[in-house]
C-alpha positions in Angstrom: 74.4 -6.4 -2.0 77.0 -5.4 -4.6 78.8 -8.7 -4.3 75.5 -10.5 -4.9 74.9 -8.4 -8.0 78.4 -8.9 -9.3 78.0 -12.7 -8.8 74.7 -12.7 -10.7 76.2 -10.7 -13.5 79.2 -13.1 -13.8 76.8 -16.1 -13.9 74.8 -14.5 -16.6 77.9 -13.6 -18.7 79.2 -17.1 -18.3 75.9 -18.5 -19.7 76.1 -16.0 -22.5 79.7 -16.9 -23.3 79.0 -20.6 -23.3 75.9 -20.1 -25.6 77.9 -18.0 -28.1 80.8 -20.5 -28.1 78.4 -23.4 -28.5 76.6 -21.7 -31.4 79.9 -20.9 -33.2 81.1 -24.4 -32.6 77.9 -25.9 -34.0 78.0 -23.7 -37.1 81.6 -24.7 -37.8 80.8 -28.4 -37.5 77.5 -28.2 -39.5 79.2 -26.5 -42.4 82.7 -27.8 -42.1 84.0 -24.3 -41.8 87.4 -25.0 -40.4 89.6 -28.0 -41.2 92.9 -29.4 -40.2 95.7 -27.0 -41.2 93.5 -24.1 -42.2 94.7 -20.5 -42.0 91.7 -18.5 -41.0 91.9 -14.8 -41.9 89.5 -13.1 -39.5 88.4 -9.9 -41.1 88.1 -7.2 -38.4 86.2 -4.0 -39.2 86.3 -2.6 -35.7 82.6 -3.4 -35.0 81.2 -5.5 -32.2 80.5 -8.5 -34.4 84.0 -8.9 -35.8 85.6 -8.3 -32.4 83.3 -11.0 -30.9 84.1 -13.4 -33.8 87.8 -13.0 -33.3 87.5 -13.5 -29.5 85.5 -16.7 -29.9 87.6 -18.1 -32.7 90.8 -17.7 -30.6 89.1 -19.5 -27.7 88.0 -22.4 -29.9 91.4 -22.6 -31.4 92.8 -23.7 -28.0 90.2 -26.4 -27.6 89.3 -27.6 -31.1 90.1 -31.2 -32.2 91.8 -29.8 -35.4 94.8 -27.5 -35.6 94.3 -24.2 -37.4 95.8 -20.7 -37.4 94.0 -17.4 -36.9 95.3 -14.2 -38.4 93.5 -10.9 -37.8 93.2 -8.5 -40.8 91.9 -5.0 -40.9 91.4 -2.9 -44.0 92.2 0.8 -43.5 90.0 2.5 -46.0 91.4 5.9 -45.2 88.2 7.3 -43.8 88.7 10.8 -42.3 89.1 10.5 -38.6 89.6 6.8 -38.5 91.7 6.0 -35.4 94.5 4.0 -37.0 96.1 3.1 -33.7 93.1 1.3 -32.1 93.2 -2.0 -33.8 97.0 -2.6 -33.9 97.1 -1.9 -30.2 94.2 -4.3 -29.5 95.7 -7.0 -31.6 99.1 -6.7 -29.9 97.4 -6.7 -26.5 95.8 -10.1 -27.1 98.8 -11.6 -28.9 97.2 -12.4 -32.2 99.2 -12.1 -35.5 97.7 -9.4 -37.6 97.9 -7.3 -40.8 96.6 -3.8 -41.6 95.8 -3.4 -45.3 96.0 0.2 -46.5 93.6 0.8 -49.3 92.0 4.2 -50.0 88.6 3.0 -51.1 87.0 6.0 -49.3 88.1 8.4 -52.1 86.9 6.0 -54.8 83.5 5.7 -53.2 83.1 9.5 -52.7 84.2 10.1 -56.3 81.8 7.5 -57.8 78.7 7.9 -55.6 76.8 11.2 -55.6 76.2 13.0 -52.3 73.3 11.6 -50.4 73.3 8.2 -52.2 74.0 4.9 -50.4 77.6 3.9 -50.5 77.3 0.4 -49.0 77.2 -1.5 -52.3 80.4 -0.1 -53.9 82.2 0.0 -50.6 81.6 -3.7 -49.9 82.6 -4.7 -53.4 85.9 -2.8 -53.2 86.6 -4.2 -49.7 85.7 -7.7 -50.8 88.0 -7.6 -53.8 90.9 -6.3 -51.7 90.5 -8.9 -49.0 90.2 -11.8 -51.5 93.5 -10.8 -53.1 95.2 -10.3 -49.7 94.0 -13.7 -48.5 95.8 -15.4 -51.4 98.9 -13.3 -50.8 99.3 -14.5 -47.2 98.1 -18.1 -47.9 94.8 -17.9 -46.0 92.5 -20.8 -46.8 89.4 -19.3 -45.2 88.1 -15.7 -44.8 86.0 -15.3 -41.7 83.3 -12.6 -41.7 81.3 -11.4 -38.7 77.8 -11.7 -40.1 75.3 -13.1 -37.6 71.9 -14.7 -37.8 70.0 -11.3 -37.9 72.2 -10.1 -40.7 71.4 -13.2 -42.7 67.7 -12.9 -42.2 67.7 -9.2 -43.0 69.6 -9.9 -46.2 66.9 -12.5 -47.1 64.2 -9.8 -46.9 66.3 -7.2 -48.6 66.7 -9.4 -51.6 63.0 -10.3 -51.6 61.6 -6.8 -51.2 64.1 -5.0 -53.4 65.6 -7.6 -55.7 62.8 -10.1 -56.2 65.2 -12.9 -55.2 65.0 -15.6 -52.6 68.6 -15.1 -51.5 70.4 -14.6 -48.2 74.0 -15.0 -47.0 75.2 -18.6 -46.7 77.2 -19.7 -43.6 79.9 -20.9 -46.1 80.6 -19.7 -49.6 83.1 -20.3 -52.3 83.8 -17.1 -54.3 82.7 -16.9 -57.9 86.3 -17.4 -59.2 86.6 -20.4 -56.8 89.8 -18.9 -55.4 88.5 -18.2 -51.9 86.2 -19.7 -49.3 84.2 -17.4 -47.0 82.9 -18.6 -43.7 80.5 -16.9 -41.2 81.1 -18.5 -37.8 78.5 -16.3 -36.2 75.7 -17.6 -38.4 73.9 -19.2 -35.4 74.4 -16.2 -33.1 71.8 -13.5 -32.4 72.8 -9.9 -32.5 71.3 -9.2 -29.1 73.7 -11.7 -27.6 76.7 -10.1 -29.4 75.7 -6.6 -28.2 75.7 -7.9 -24.6 78.9 -9.8 -25.1 80.8 -6.8 -26.6 79.6 -4.6 -23.8 80.9 -6.9 -21.2 84.2 -7.5 -23.0 84.6 -3.7 -23.6 86.0 -4.1 -27.1 87.4 -0.8 -28.5 84.6 -0.5 -31.1 85.1 1.9 -34.0 81.9 3.2 -35.5 81.4 3.2 -39.3 80.7 6.8 -40.4 81.3 6.3 -44.2 77.7 5.6 -44.9 76.3 8.7 -43.1 73.0 8.2 -41.4 72.4 4.4 -41.2 68.8 5.0 -40.2 68.0 5.9 -43.9 69.2 2.6 -45.3 66.9 -0.1 -46.5 68.5 -2.6 -44.1 67.5 -0.5 -41.1 63.9 -0.6 -42.3 64.0 -4.4 -42.5 65.7 -4.5 -39.1 62.9 -2.4 -37.6 60.3 -4.7 -39.2 61.9 -7.8 -37.7 62.2 -6.1 -34.3 58.5 -5.3 -34.3 57.6 -8.9 -35.2 59.7 -10.2 -32.3 57.8 -8.1 -29.8 55.0 -10.6 -30.1 57.2 -13.6 -31.0 60.8 -13.7 -29.7 61.7 -16.7 -31.9 60.5 -15.3 -35.2 64.0 -14.6 -36.6 65.3 -17.9 -35.5 62.4 -19.8 -37.3 62.9 -17.7 -40.4 66.6 -18.7 -40.4 65.6 -22.3 -39.8 63.5 -22.2 -42.9 66.6 -21.5 -44.9 67.9 -24.9 -43.8 64.6 -26.6 -44.8 64.1 -25.7 -48.4 61.6 -27.7 -50.6 62.4 -26.7 -54.2 59.2 -28.5 -55.5 57.1 -26.2 -53.3 58.6 -23.0 -54.8 58.4 -21.7 -58.4 62.0 -21.7 -59.7 62.2 -23.8 -62.8 66.0 -23.8 -62.4 65.7 -25.6 -59.1 63.0 -28.1 -59.9 61.8 -29.7 -63.2 58.1 -28.7 -63.4 57.9 -29.6 -67.1 58.6 -33.3 -66.8 56.3 -34.7 -64.1 55.0 -38.0 -65.6 52.3 -40.0 -63.8 53.3 -43.2 -62.1 50.4 -45.5 -61.2 52.3 -48.7 -61.3 51.9 -49.4 -57.6 48.9 -49.3 -55.2 47.3 -46.0 -54.6 48.1 -44.5 -51.3 45.1 -44.0 -48.9 43.7 -40.6 -48.3 41.5 -39.2 -45.6 37.7 -39.3 -46.4 38.2 -42.3 -48.8 35.6 -44.3 -46.8 33.3 -41.4 -46.5 33.1 -41.0 -50.3 32.1 -44.6 -50.9 28.8 -44.7 -49.2 26.6 -42.6 -46.9 26.7 -45.3 -44.2 30.3 -44.4 -43.6 29.7 -40.7 -43.0 30.4 -39.9 -39.4 27.7 -38.6 -37.0 29.5 -35.3 -36.9 28.6 -34.7 -40.5 24.9 -35.4 -39.8 24.9 -33.1 -36.8 25.7 -30.2 -39.1 22.5 -30.8 -41.1 20.7 -27.9 -39.6 22.8 -25.5 -41.6 21.3 -26.8 -44.8 18.0 -25.1 -44.1 19.6 -21.8 -45.0 20.5 -23.0 -48.5 18.7 -21.1 -51.3 16.4 -22.6 -53.8 19.0 -22.7 -56.6 21.6 -24.1 -54.3 19.1 -26.8 -53.1 18.5 -27.9 -56.6 22.2 -28.2 -57.3 22.6 -30.1 -54.0 19.9 -32.5 -55.0 21.7 -33.3 -58.2 25.0 -33.7 -56.5 23.5 -35.9 -53.7 21.7 -38.1 -56.3 25.1 -39.0 -57.7 26.2 -40.4 -54.4 23.0 -41.5 -52.6 20.9 -42.5 -55.6 17.8 -40.8 -57.1 16.4 -37.9 -55.2 12.7 -37.1 -55.8 11.6 -33.5 -56.5 9.5 -33.7 -53.4 10.5 -33.6 -49.7 11.3 -37.3 -49.3 14.8 -36.4 -47.9 15.0 -34.5 -44.7 17.2 -31.4 -44.4 19.7 -33.3 -42.3 19.9 -36.0 -45.0 20.5 -33.4 -47.6 23.2 -31.8 -45.5 24.9 -35.2 -45.4 24.8 -35.3 -49.1 26.4 -31.9 -49.4 29.1 -33.0 -46.9 29.9 -36.1 -49.0 30.3 -34.0 -52.1 32.6 -31.7 -50.2 34.6 -34.7 -49.2 34.9 -35.8 -52.8 36.1 -32.4 -53.9 38.7 -32.4 -51.2 40.0 -35.8 -52.1 
């Protein structure tokens, strides 16, 4: 029995591993994340996502059609109790070249942020600036971060709810000063897959305690909202992410993305056909389905009937003030007017 269970678990893990590698490979190809001769600086925090990213990148490096180098980099922010030996030992065990960047941002964050306030914003800015500078120092051409699909969608809603911006995290980004390119190889990967993958691989995960209780952060509220949505629709997050790849600027409201001011008419060619065109030309073209709905016209009030008579006369010709039209015919007239309004 145990052998059967072990075999099933191995098969399930192989499927998971192939799915993650395929998703990373597709993201790299779709956004041209890695090119010939690139030096990819894999930023490793000690969390499950960055460990998985490094593991998958090293595997792809062996089989990719282009040659590129991978260098693991961890930034030691001097958090109290941070196990400084864990990551160097892991990097050496898998044979990847690495650097440990010592930068005491912990003291800066504690000095600048009052007790009880969120530290994520300042912490990430300090970390990003340090890593950007270090990437230039070692000649890295790409900085790989471990954000996954769930992170990207959560960031979209965070910016919508708390920043009034339609903004997420792109799979590939050039820094504002144009000196660095950031890639997110896990952009097509789901967090649930990464959790399972990290558990099977038994990465030496280091929890982040700098922020205190993560449950109180706005991101956790968004995460809970998305998890609740997915109880009824398991593909909700994936479809939201897909919408980020199918943007229609003319259907939004940002005047910086679309010129709503200059929209001249162009009637030089033939007008395109629309549904109901034939129905609006004459009553003879109105389908039987419209006539069958005539019974509902008997409930129209006196004022509405008068208005309907006027509207119907426009389409069907003069309508007497008497009862020369049946209620079903009047209903047809109303349906025709509705069709005109729709067109």
